[in-house]
C-alpha positions, 0 to 999 in steps of 0.5 A, spaced: 042 538 470 035 538 469 033 539 462 026 542 463 029 547 468 033 550 462 027 550 457 022 553 462 027 559 464 025 565 461 030 570 464 030 575 470 025 581 467 019 579 472 023 578 478 026 585 478 020 589 477 019 589 485 026 591 486 025 597 481 019 600 484 023 600 491 028 604 488 024 609 485 020 610 492 026 610 496 027 617 499 034 619 500 037 622 507 044 625 505 047 628 500 055 628 499 059 633 495 066 633 493 070 638 497 074 640 491 069 640 485 063 641 489 059 636 485 055 631 488 058 624 489 053 620 493 045 621 495 042 616 500 043 613 506 049 612 511 051 608 516 058 609 520 060 614 515 059 609 509 054 608 504 049 603 507 042 602 504 039 605 498 043 610 495 045 613 488 053 614 486 054 619 481 060 620 476 066 624 480 066 629 474 059 630 472 053 629 477 048 629 472 051 622 470 049 616 475 054 611 476 050 606 480 043 606 483 041 601 488 043 597 495 049 599 499 052 595 505 059 597 508 060 602 502 060 597 497 054 595 492 051 589 496 044 587 494 039 589 488 042 595 483 043 598 477 050 600 474 051 605 468 057 607 464 055 615 461 048 614 463 047 607 459 045 601 463 050 596 463 048 591 468 041 590 472 041 585 478 044 583 484 051 585 487 055 582 493 061 586 495 061 590 488 061 584 484 055 581 480 053 575 484 046 572 483 041 574 478 042 579 473 042 582 466 048 584 462 047 590 457 052 592 451 050 598 447 043 598 451 042 591 448 042 585 452 048 581 452 047 576 457 041 574 462 041 569 468 045 567 474 052 570 476 058 568 481 064 572 482 062 577 476 062 571 471 056 567 468 055 561 473 048 557 472 043 558 467 043 564 463 041 566 456 046 569 451 044 574 446 046 577 439 047 584 438 040 584 434 037 583 441 035 576 438 037 570 443 043 566 441 043 560 446 041 558 453 045 554 457 048 552 464 055 556 465 060 555 470 065 560 471 064 564 464 064 557 460 058 553 458 058 546 462 060 540 458 055 534 458 049 539 459 044 541 455 044 547 451 039 550 446 041 554 440 037 559 436 038 562 429 038 569 427 030 569 427 030 567 434 028 560 432 030 554 436 035 550 432 038 545 437 037 542 443 042 538 446 049 537 448 055 541 446 063 539 447 067 545 446 062 549 444 060 544 438 053 541 437 053 533 437 049 533 431 044 537 427 043 540 420 044 547 418 046 549 425 050 556 427 056 557 432 059 563 433 066 566 434 066 567 442 068 574 442 067 580 447 066 585 441 060 588 438 059 584 432 056 577 432 061 573 428 059 566 425 064 561 425 060 555 422 054 554 419 052 547 417 051 540 419 054 536 425 055 529 426 059 526 432 061 533 435 065 535 428 063 539 422 060 533 417 056 534 411 054 541 408 057 547 411 060 554 410 066 556 414 068 563 415 074 567 416 075 570 423 071 576 425 069 579 418 063 574 416 067 573 410 066 565 407 073 561 407 070 555 405 063 552 402 062 545 401 062 538 404 066 537 410 069 530 413 071 530 420 072 537 421 076 537 414 075 540 407 073 534 403 070 537 397 068 544 395 070 552 394 076 555 398 076 563 398 081 568 399 080 573 404 078 578 398 072 574 397 075 571 390 076 563 389 082 560 391 081 553 389 075 549 387 075 541 387 077 535 392 081 536 398 085 531 403 087 533 410 085 540 408 090 540 402 088 540 395 088 533 393 085 530 387 082 534 381 081 541 382 082 548 379 087 553 383 085 561 382 089 567 382 088 571 388 086 578 385 081 575 380 077 569 378 082 567 373 084 560 373 092 559 375 092 551 374 086 546 372 088 539 373 090 534 378 093 535 385 097 531 390 098 533 397 097 540 395 102 540 389 100 540 382 101 534 379 098 534 372 094 539 368 094 546 365 098 552 367 095 559 365 097 566 365 094 573 367 090 573 361 087 566 362 092 564 356 095 557 356 102 556 358 103 549 359 099 542 359 103 536 362 106 533 368 109 537 374 113 536 380 114 541 386 109 545 382 114 546 376 113 543 369 117 538 366 120 541 360 119 547 356 122 554 353 120 561 355 115 558 360 112 564 365 111 562 372 107 566 376 105 566 383 098 566 386 099 574 387 100 575 380 107 577 380 112 573 375 117 569 379 121 565 373 121 566 365 125 562 361 127 555 360 125 548 364 128 541 363 126 535 367 122 539 372 128 544 374 130 551 371 135 549 366 137 554 360 136 561 359 132 564 365 130 570 369 128 569 376 124 575 379 122 578 385 115 579 388 115 586 386 117 585 379 124 586 380 130 582 377 134 578 382 138 574 376 138 574 369 142 569 365 144 561 364 142 556 369 143 548 370 139 544 374 136 550 378 143 553 379 146 559 376 152 558 371 153 565 368 149 571 368 147 578 372 145 578 379 141 585 381 139 588 387 134 594 387 134 593 379 141 595 379 147 590 377 151 587 383 155 582 379 156 579 372 159 573 371 161 566 372 158 561 377 159 555 381 155 552 386 151 558 386 157 562 388 162 567 384 167 563 381 171 564 375 171 571 371 166 576 373 164 583 375 162 586 382 158 593 382 157 597 388 152 603 390 156 610 392 152 614 397 148 618 392 145 611 389 150 611 383 152 604 380 159 603 379 164 598 377 168 596 383 172 590 381 173 585 374 177 579 374 177 572 377 173 569 383 174 563 387 169 560 392 165 567 392 171 571 393 176 575 389 182 571 388 186 571 382 188 576 376 183 582 377 182 590 377 179 594 382 176 601 380 175 608 383 168 611 382 170 615 376 172 609 372 179 609 373 184 603 375 185 603 382 189 596 383 191 592 377 194 585 379 194 578 382 189 578 388 190 573 394 184 576 398 180 582 398 186 586 401 192 583 399 195 583 392 201 583 387 201 588 382 200 596 380 196 601 385 194 607 381 192 614 384 185 617 381 189 621 376 192 614 373 199 615 376 202 609 378 203 610 385 206 603 387 208 597 384 210 590 387 207 586 393 202 588 398 202 584 404 201 584 412 208 587 413 211 591 407 216 596 406 216 601 400 222 604 397 218 610 394 212 615 396 206 611 397 199 614 398 192 611 400 186 613 397 178 610 398 174 609 392 172 616 391 179 618 390 180 621 397 187 621 400 186 616 406 194 616 408 200 619 405 207 617 408 213 621 407 220 619 404 226 618 409 231 624 408 237 619 410 236 613 405 230 614 401 226 608 404 220 609 408 217 604 413 209 605 411 206 604 418 199 603 415 201 597 412 206 595 417 202 591 421 198 585 421 191 586 419 187 582 424 180 579 421 174 578 425 168 574 421 161 577 423 155 573 421 148 576 420 143 571 421 135 572 421 128 569 419 124 573 415 125 580 413 127 584 419 132 589 415 138 585 415 141 587 409 139 595 410 143 594 417 149 592 414 149 597 408 149 602 414 154 599 417 159 599 411 157 606 409 151 605 404 144 609 405 138 606 408 133 604 402 126 602 403 126 597 397 132 592 399 131 585 396 131 579 400 139 576 400 140 571 395 146 566 397 151 568 402 154 576 401 159 579 404 162 586 406 168 589 409 169 594 415 176 597 416 178 600 423 183 601 427 183 600 435 189 601 440 194 602 434 192 595 431 188 595 424 182 590 424 178 588 418 171 585 419 168 581 414 161 581 415 157 575 412 150 577 410 146 570 410 139 569 407 133 569 411 129 563 408 129 556 411 131 553 405 138 556 406 139 554 413 143 547 412 149 551 409 149 556 415 151 552 420 158 552 417 159 559 417 156 559 424 162 555 427 167 559 423 165 566 425 167 570 431 161 574 432 154 572 431 148 577 430 141 574 430 137 580 428 129 580 429 123 584 427 121 588 434 114 590 431 112 583 429 110 577 434 115 571 434 120 574 430 126 570 434 127 564 430 128 559 436 131 554 432 137 559 431 137 559 439 137 552 439 144 552 435 147 557 440 146 552 446 153 549 444 156 555 445 153 557 451 158 562 455 164 561 450 170 565 450 171 564 443 165 567 440 160 573 441 153 572 440 149 579 440 141 579 439 139 585 435 132 588 435 130 592 429 125 597 427 125 600 434 121 606 430 115 602 429 115 597 435 111 598 441 106 592 442 112 587 443 117 591 446 117 588 453 116 581 451 122 581 447 126 585 453 124 579 458 126 574 453 133 577 452 134 578 459 133 570 460 138 569 454 143 573 457 142 570 464 143 563 461 149 565 457 146 563 450 147 571 448 152 576 450 148 582 449 142 585 447 141 591 442 134 595 440 136 599 433 132 602 428 135 602 421 130 607 418 131 613 423 139 611 425 137 610 433 141 606 437 146 604 430 152 608 433 152 605 440 151 598 436 157 599 431 162 602 436 160 596 441 161 591 435 168 594 433 171 594 440 168 587 443 171 584 436 178 587 437 178 585 445 175 578 443 181 578 437 186 580 442 184 575 448 183 569 443 187 569 437 193 573 439 194 568 445 193 562 440 198 565 436 203 566 442 202 559 444 203 557 437 209 560 437 211 558 444 209 551 442 213 551 435 219 554 439 219 548 444 218 543 438 224 546 435 228 546 442 226 538 443 228 537 436 235 540 436 236 536 443 234 530 440 239 531 434 245 533 439 243 526 443 243 522 436 250 526 434 253 525 441 251 517 440 254 517 433 260 520 436 261 515 441 260 510 436 265 513 431 270 513 437 269 506 439 270 504 432 276 508 431 279 505 438 277 498 435 281 499 428 287 502 432 287 496 436 287 492 430 292 496 427 297 496 433 296 488 433 297 488 425 303 493 426 307 488 431 306 482 427 308 486 421 315 488 425 316 481 427 315 479 420 320 484 418 325 482 424 324 475 422 325 477 414 332 481 416 335 475 420 333 470 415 337 475 410 343 475 414 343 468 415 343 467 407 348 472 406 353 469 411 
C-alpha cells in the first residue's frame, strides 16, 4: 500500500463533524415505551413499525441512559451513529447491520483506543491505535484486526514522537534503535514487552525485556537474535536473579547467581548450560560455603556443607564426596521439614530416619533406597499421635523375617517370623499382654483354642467360640484365602495423592502432606460376598526422575489410578496416558482417572470432563471420578467402587486363572499317569516275552538233560551187565 497515504492519514475527526450536526438538528416523530416498565426505549423515526432513519435507543432499564444515537435501517444500526455504555461513548462512526463498518473511532474509558477503518466489526484498512494516556501507539494498515504483513507502520514513543517508519513482521520492527513494542492486550493498561534495539526483525543489541502484564523488568542487557547474550536477569519480585553471560538463554560463562528474596549472592563463578561449573557457593548470610568444582550443581567434596535452594530453603546439610551426597547428611524439604536424616552412600540411603510431617515414619537400614535389614515403622493414629507400629526385619521394602508388631499403647501385638504383612509364625497377644495364639497363621488355619482378633487400638474385631464337642474350632475369618489386589496410584506434581491414600486407609486429611520419597505402600482389608480381600496400595512419587522405575509396578498392578489436580491446567500427564495404550480394553487391569480438589475447581472442570469422556470411549480408562480429599466429597463413592470393582476383577481373572491352572495341573497328572501305565504295560509285555524265551530255553535244556540222564542210565546198566 501507498506509504504516503499512511503518513497523511490523521483520523476521522473532521469528517464526523457534519454527521454530528445532522443528529443534533433532527426532530423525532415517534416515542416508544416498554409496556411493562413504562420506560422510554426508543425515540425517532419508524418505517413499517421498525426503527428507520434517525433515532435514539435507550437502555431498557433506565431511559436516562442512551444506548445508541444515529441512523437506523430495518430496525438495525445502519449509517452514522454513536454507541454508548452507561452513557459513556464507546464508538462513533459508521455501522452496517449493527456492526462497525467503515470509518469509526473506538473508545475505552472515554479515551480513544482506535481511530480508522473497520470491516465486519474489526480493524480493517488504515488506522491509528492509542495508548491509555491518549498518545498515539502506532499507525498501520490492518486486515481483519491484525497488522498487514510487509506494509509500512509508524511507531510512536510515550511522548507521541515518531520513532519508527517501516515494515513490521509479527509485530516486530525490521531494525532501529530504542524502539518500543507492546503486549497485544485488550486491557486498560499498556504493557511494554520490549524496549531497545532491533536488527533483522529480532531483538539485537541493547534492550530491556519485561514480564508480561506488569511492566517489571525481566532482562536488561545485550540481546543476540532474540536471546540473552550478556546482562542482568531479574526475578518477578524485582530482585536480581543472574548477572553475567548467557548462551541459548541459559547461564553460560562467567556470572553471579542470586537468592530470590534479596540481592545476596548464591554462586559466583563459571557456568555451563545453566549449571554451576567452578566457583564460590554462598549461604543466606553471604558467608562462603564452598570454593571449587561443581557437577550437576553439587560440590565435588566437603564436610557439613549446606546446600540451599534459590528460594532460601535448605535442601541438604551434610557430607559430599565425588559430587554425590556421601556420609552423614540431612535431606530437607522446601518448607524446612526433614525428609531424611542419616548416612548416605553415592546419594543412596544406607541407614537413617525418614520423616513425614516432621514425625518419624521409618528408622533403620536401607538398600537401593528401600527398607532392607533391621528397621522400625511408625504410624499416626486418628489423633495424629505417632506410635511404633513394627520393628524387625525388612526385605526389598516389605516386612519380612523376624519382627514385632505393636498396639498403639506400646504393648506387643505379634511377635515372630513374618512371611509378609499378613502371614506370620509366632505369638499373638491381646492388648492386656495375654498370649492369645501361638503357631502359624496362613491363608488357611485351624485353631485349637479360643482366638480373638484385635486392631492396633486394641478393639475386638473378631472372637470365635470353642466347639463343645471336641474343643477345636474352625476360624472362619482366617479359613479363607486372602485375595490380594494390587492398586497403583500415579500422578505428576502434587495433586494430593498421599492425602487421598491416607483417607482411604483411615488417616485424617492433612494440609501439610510432604512429597512421596520412593515407593510407599499401605493396606485396606475388607470383605465382599463372603470373601476376604486385601488391597495393597502403592503410593508412588510424582517427580519425573522416578518415572523409569514405575513401569514395572504398573505392569504388575491390578488397578491403576491416575490422580490429577482439577484446579490446575494441564495436570494430566499425557506420557502416563501413552503408557496405558498397551492396556486399552484390557480385561485384566482396571484404570481409573481421578480428579482431586473438586472444592476449588471451576475453570477447567468442563475441559477435564470432555477429556475423560474421550479416554473412556477409546478404552484407555475404565472410569472417571471427581473428588475432594479436603471436604470428603465423592470419597465414599470412589472407595466403594474401587473395592467392588477390585473384587469383581479378582473373581473374573485370578480365580479363573487358578481354576484353569488346577485343571491344567490335573490334566498333566492324568497324562503323566497314562504314560506311566503305558510304559508299565510295555515293560510287562517285554518281561513276559523274556520269560517265555527263558522257558523255551529251559525246556530245551531240560529235554537235553533228560536225554543225557537216560543215556547215562543205559550206560550204567551196560557196565553193570
